[in-house]
C-alpha positions as CSV (number, residue, x, y, z in Angstrom):
1,M,0.0,0.0,0.0
2,I,1.4,3.3,-1.1
3,F,1.1,5.2,2.2
4,E,2.2,2.6,4.8
5,D,5.9,3.4,4.7
6,L,5.7,7.1,5.0
7,P,8.2,8.4,7.5
8,T,7.3,10.7,10.4
9,T,7.5,14.3,9.5
10,P,9.6,16.4,11.9
11,T,8.2,19.6,13.4
12,S,9.9,22.9,12.7
13,E,11.3,22.9,16.2
14,E,12.7,19.4,15.9
15,L,14.3,20.2,12.5
16,I,15.9,23.4,13.7
17,D,17.3,21.8,16.8
18,K,18.7,18.9,14.8
19,A,20.3,21.2,12.2
20,F,21.9,23.6,14.7
21,S,23.1,21.0,17.1
22,R,24.8,19.1,14.3
23,A,26.3,22.3,13.0
24,A,27.7,23.1,16.4
25,R,29.5,19.8,16.5
26,A,30.8,20.3,13.0
27,G,32.2,23.7,14.1
28,K,34.0,22.3,17.1
29,A,35.9,19.9,14.8
30,K,37.5,22.8,13.0
31,G,38.7,26.3,13.7
32,G,38.7,29.8,12.3
33,L,36.8,30.7,9.1
34,E,36.6,27.0,8.2
35,A,34.5,26.3,11.3
36,Q,32.0,29.0,10.4
37,Q,31.7,27.6,6.8
38,S,31.3,24.1,8.1
39,M,28.6,25.1,10.5
40,L,26.6,26.9,7.8
41,Q,27.0,24.1,5.3
42,T,26.0,21.5,7.8
43,A,22.9,23.3,9.0
44,A,21.7,24.2,5.5
45,N,22.3,20.7,4.2
46,I,20.4,19.0,7.0
47,I,17.4,21.4,6.7
48,S,17.3,21.2,2.9
49,D,17.7,17.5,2.7
50,N,15.2,16.7,5.4
51,L,12.6,18.9,3.9
52,E,13.2,17.5,0.4
53,N,12.9,14.0,1.9
54,V,9.5,14.9,3.4
55,V,8.2,15.7,-0.1
56,T,9.8,12.9,-2.1
57,A,8.6,10.2,0.4
58,W,5.0,10.9,-0.8
59,P,3.7,9.5,-4.0
60,D,2.8,11.9,-6.8
61,F,-1.0,11.9,-6.5
62,E,-1.4,12.7,-10.1
63,Y,0.8,10.0,-11.5
64,D,1.6,7.4,-8.8
65,A,-1.7,7.0,-6.9
66,H,-4.4,4.7,-8.3
67,P,-7.8,6.5,-8.5
68,F,-9.1,4.2,-5.8
69,Y,-6.4,5.4,-3.3
70,Y,-6.6,9.0,-4.6
71,E,-10.3,9.3,-3.8
72,L,-10.0,7.3,-0.6
73,A,-7.2,9.6,0.5
74,D,-9.3,12.7,-0.4
75,A,-12.1,11.3,1.6
76,I,-9.9,11.3,4.7
77,V,-7.6,14.3,4.2
78,D,-7.8,17.3,1.9
79,V,-5.5,16.2,-0.9
80,D,-5.4,19.6,-2.5
81,R,-4.3,21.1,0.8
82,L,-1.8,18.3,1.3
83,R,-0.3,18.9,-2.1
84,Q,0.0,22.6,-1.4
85,S,1.7,21.8,1.9
86,L,4.2,19.6,0.2
87,S,4.8,22.3,-2.4
88,E,5.5,24.9,0.4
89,V,8.0,22.5,2.0
90,M,9.8,22.0,-1.2
91,W,10.0,25.8,-1.6
92,A,11.5,26.0,1.9
93,S,14.1,23.3,0.9
94,R,15.1,25.3,-2.2
95,K,15.2,28.6,-0.2
96,T,17.5,27.0,2.4
97,R,20.0,26.2,-0.4
98,E,19.7,29.8,-1.7
99,I,20.6,31.2,1.7
100,H,23.6,28.9,1.9
101,E,24.8,30.0,-1.5
102,E,24.3,33.6,-0.6
103,Y,26.2,33.6,2.7
104,Q,28.9,31.0,2.1
105,P,31.1,33.4,-0.1
106,R,30.9,36.0,2.7
107,L,32.6,33.6,5.1
108,R,35.7,33.0,3.0
109,K,37.6,36.3,2.7
110,T,37.0,38.1,6.0
111,D,37.9,37.9,9.7
112,V,36.6,35.4,12.0
113,D,34.3,37.8,14.0
114,T,32.7,39.1,10.8
115,A,32.3,35.5,9.5
116,R,30.6,34.5,12.8
117,K,28.2,37.5,12.4
118,H,27.3,36.5,8.9
119,R,26.8,32.9,9.9
120,K,24.5,33.9,12.8
121,Q,22.5,36.0,10.3
122,A,22.2,33.0,8.0
123,F,21.1,30.8,10.9
124,A,18.4,33.3,11.8
125,R,17.1,33.3,8.2
126,L,17.2,29.5,8.1
127,A,15.2,29.2,11.3
128,D,12.7,31.8,10.0
129,I,12.2,29.7,6.7
130,V,11.5,26.5,8.7
131,E,9.2,28.3,11.1
132,Q,7.2,29.6,8.2
133,I,6.2,26.1,7.2
134,D,5.4,24.8,10.7
135,D,1.7,24.4,9.9
136,E,2.5,22.6,6.7
137,L,4.8,20.1,8.4
138,L,2.1,19.5,11.1
139,Y,-0.6,18.9,8.4
140,I,1.7,16.6,6.4
141,N,2.4,14.5,9.5
142,E,-1.3,14.4,10.5
143,S,-2.2,13.2,6.9
144,R,0.5,10.6,7.1
145,N,-1.0,9.3,10.4
146,D,-4.5,9.2,8.9
147,L,-3.5,7.4,5.7
148,R,-0.8,4.9,6.7
149,D,-3.3,2.5,8.2
150,L,-5.6,2.3,5.2
151,P,-6.5,-1.3,4.3
152,D,-3.9,-3.0,2.1
153,I,-6.1,-3.5,-1.0
154,D,-4.6,-4.1,-4.4
155,P,-6.6,-1.9,-6.7
156,D,-5.2,-3.7,-9.8
157,A,-6.3,-7.2,-8.7
158,P,-9.7,-8.5,-9.9
159,T,-12.0,-7.6,-7.1
160,I,-15.5,-8.7,-5.9
161,V,-17.3,-6.3,-3.6
162,V,-20.0,-7.6,-1.4
163,A,-22.8,-5.3,-0.4
164,G,-26.2,-5.4,1.4
165,Y,-27.8,-4.7,4.7
166,P,-26.2,-5.9,8.0
167,N,-26.8,-9.5,9.0
168,V,-27.6,-10.8,5.5
169,G,-24.4,-13.0,5.6
170,K,-21.8,-10.8,3.9
171,S,-18.9,-11.3,6.4
172,S,-19.8,-15.0,6.6
173,L,-19.4,-15.3,2.8
174,V,-16.0,-13.5,2.8
175,N,-14.7,-15.7,5.5
176,D,-16.2,-18.9,4.0
177,V,-14.7,-18.5,0.5
178,T,-11.2,-17.4,1.4
179,S,-8.3,-19.8,2.0
180,A,-7.6,-18.2,5.4
181,R,-10.0,-16.3,7.7
182,G,-10.8,-12.9,6.2
183,E,-8.5,-10.1,7.3
184,T,-10.0,-7.1,9.1
185,A,-8.8,-3.6,8.7
186,S,-10.4,-0.3,9.6
187,Y,-11.2,2.8,7.5
188,P,-10.3,6.0,9.5
189,F,-13.9,7.2,8.8
190,T,-15.8,4.3,10.2
191,T,-15.6,2.3,13.4
192,K,-16.3,-0.9,11.5
193,G,-13.6,-2.9,9.9
194,I,-13.8,-4.1,6.4
195,G,-13.7,-7.7,5.5
196,L,-11.0,-8.6,3.1
197,G,-10.2,-12.1,1.7
198,H,-8.6,-13.8,-1.2
199,F,-9.2,-16.9,-3.3
200,E,-7.7,-18.4,-6.4
201,R,-9.1,-19.6,-9.6
202,D,-6.9,-20.9,-12.5
203,H,-3.8,-19.4,-10.7
204,I,-5.4,-16.0,-10.5
205,R,-5.8,-14.4,-7.1
206,Y,-9.1,-12.6,-6.5
207,Q,-10.0,-10.2,-3.8
208,I,-13.4,-10.3,-2.1
209,V,-14.3,-7.3,0.0
210,D,-17.1,-6.4,2.4
211,T,-17.4,-2.7,3.4
212,P,-19.7,-2.4,6.5
213,G,-20.6,1.2,7.2
214,L,-20.5,2.1,3.6
215,L,-22.5,-0.2,1.3
216,D,-24.9,-1.5,4.0
217,R,-27.4,1.4,4.1
218,P,-29.1,3.8,1.6
219,P,-27.0,6.6,0.1
220,A,-29.1,9.2,1.9
221,E,-27.8,7.9,5.2
222,R,-24.1,8.3,4.3
223,N,-22.3,11.5,5.2
224,A,-20.1,13.3,2.7
225,I,-16.9,11.4,3.6
226,E,-18.6,8.0,3.4
227,S,-20.2,8.9,0.0
228,Q,-16.8,9.8,-1.4
229,A,-15.4,6.5,-0.1
230,V,-18.1,4.7,-2.0
231,S,-17.0,6.6,-5.1
232,A,-13.5,5.3,-4.5
233,I,-14.8,1.8,-4.4
234,E,-16.2,2.3,-7.8
235,H,-12.6,2.2,-9.1
236,L,-12.0,-1.0,-7.1
237,A,-15.0,-3.2,-8.0
238,D,-15.0,-5.5,-11.0
239,C,-18.1,-7.2,-9.8
240,M,-20.8,-6.5,-7.2
241,L,-22.6,-9.1,-5.2
242,V,-25.6,-7.5,-3.5
243,M,-26.8,-10.0,-0.8
244,V,-30.4,-10.0,0.4
245,D,-32.2,-12.0,3.0
246,P,-35.7,-12.9,1.8
247,T,-36.5,-14.3,5.3
248,G,-36.3,-10.9,6.9
249,E,-34.3,-12.4,9.8
250,C,-31.7,-9.7,9.2
251,G,-34.1,-7.1,10.6
252,Y,-34.8,-5.3,7.4
253,P,-37.9,-5.7,5.1
254,I,-37.1,-7.1,1.7
255,G,-38.5,-4.0,0.1
256,S,-35.8,-1.9,1.8
257,Q,-33.2,-4.4,0.8
258,L,-34.2,-4.2,-2.8
259,E,-34.2,-0.4,-2.8
260,L,-30.6,-0.5,-1.5
261,R,-29.8,-3.1,-4.3
262,D,-31.2,-0.7,-6.9
263,S,-29.2,2.3,-5.6
264,I,-26.0,0.2,-5.7
265,A,-26.8,-1.0,-9.2
266,A,-27.3,2.6,-10.3
267,Q,-24.0,3.8,-8.9
268,F,-22.0,0.7,-10.1
269,E,-23.6,0.7,-13.5
270,D,-20.2,0.0,-15.2
271,V,-19.7,-3.4,-13.5
272,P,-21.8,-6.6,-13.3
273,V,-24.1,-6.5,-10.3
274,F,-25.7,-9.7,-9.1
275,T,-28.5,-10.0,-6.6
276,V,-27.9,-13.0,-4.4
277,A,-30.6,-14.3,-2.1
278,N,-28.9,-15.8,0.9
279,K,-30.2,-18.3,3.6
280,A,-31.7,-20.5,1.0
281,D,-31.8,-23.3,3.6
282,R,-34.5,-21.3,5.4
283,F,-37.0,-20.8,2.6
284,E,-38.5,-22.9,-0.2
285,P,-37.7,-21.8,-3.8
286,D,-41.4,-21.1,-4.5
287,E,-41.5,-18.9,-1.4
288,L,-39.0,-16.5,-3.0
289,D,-41.1,-13.5,-4.0
290,E,-40.8,-12.8,-7.7
291,A,-40.3,-9.2,-6.8
292,V,-36.9,-10.2,-5.4
293,A,-35.7,-11.1,-8.9
294,A,-32.6,-12.7,-7.5
295,D,-29.9,-13.8,-9.9
296,Y,-28.8,-16.6,-7.5
297,R,-30.0,-18.2,-4.3
298,M,-27.5,-19.7,-1.9
299,S,-26.8,-20.6,1.7
300,V,-23.5,-19.7,3.1
301,E,-24.3,-21.7,6.2
302,T,-24.8,-25.0,4.2
303,G,-22.6,-24.1,1.3
304,E,-25.4,-24.5,-1.2
305,N,-24.6,-22.7,-4.5
306,V,-21.8,-20.7,-2.9
307,E,-19.3,-22.0,-5.6
308,T,-21.9,-21.3,-8.3
309,V,-22.1,-17.6,-7.2
310,L,-18.3,-17.3,-7.1
311,E,-17.9,-18.9,-10.5
312,A,-20.5,-16.5,-11.9
313,A,-18.6,-13.5,-10.5
314,V,-15.3,-14.8,-11.8
315,E,-16.8,-15.4,-15.3
316,A,-18.4,-11.9,-15.3
317,I,-15.1,-10.3,-14.4
318,D,-13.4,-12.2,-17.2
319,Y,-9.9,-11.2,-16.0
320,E,-7.1,-11.5,-18.4
321,P,-3.7,-11.3,-16.7
322,E,-1.0,-9.2,-18.4
323,L,1.6,-11.5,-19.9
324,P,5.3,-10.6,-19.8
325,F,6.3,-8.8,-23.0
326,E,8.4,-11.0,-25.2
327,G,10.5,-8.9,-27.7
């Protein structure tokens, strides 16, 4: 995942202290004009390099971030503000080098006292530059903390997204069809963890994802952040399984479940959307109201037709792996 290895961003105070303490040690190792030059070069290099590293550690949102992660990130932090903050930090890195280039010649052909005076002036300007971007550094680090724990989902892998009201059997399906028990990870904007699992067909690894708190209630009940997260999932899904519970044991009438199904089908109109009536072991086929118009009926509890549903999803995705180029 592109955000998980982002390093901690230093505060302006931490960076200034680090630069000037290292500079003091560098000056003690030398004497005269050389000491003043070494102190300035050390402080400027540490500040400039550290600020540049803050920026280059982040992916380029325009070119490096998949639309899924871009929109997901923008649902959690203000990506435009983050990019502006990164731009300000890069400006400060360049400005630091300019100050070094401006003052270093002044330290060469003068007396030690004058050189010390110029070096102190340069230090004051370096500190001022770093203090100017204190808010930017804080926002970048806050963004890093918010994004680094996003679920590790591969947006390029063929993906089945499971939707439907709570208690219709979504998490049971994810856990049942994966080779290991489904992983759980939390979105920063919901207290509920997503269900994430994997299974293989013909040596191709598929993701199956359940997103409680996002696709388990009508769009009108989602806040702005949740709605944008659902938009991000549009870039992820290659097939949607909307599960319904015709028995009503889930606590929601079938009419409401079908309304949710219709809203999901409308939003995910570019991918196959299957309606799957779960808990088939608890109702007779002829009891299934024609209004449900389910594409498949199954029972996760007994395993009935689970493989049939998976195979239908795999066939609908029709994933073709990219073969290595042979020149």
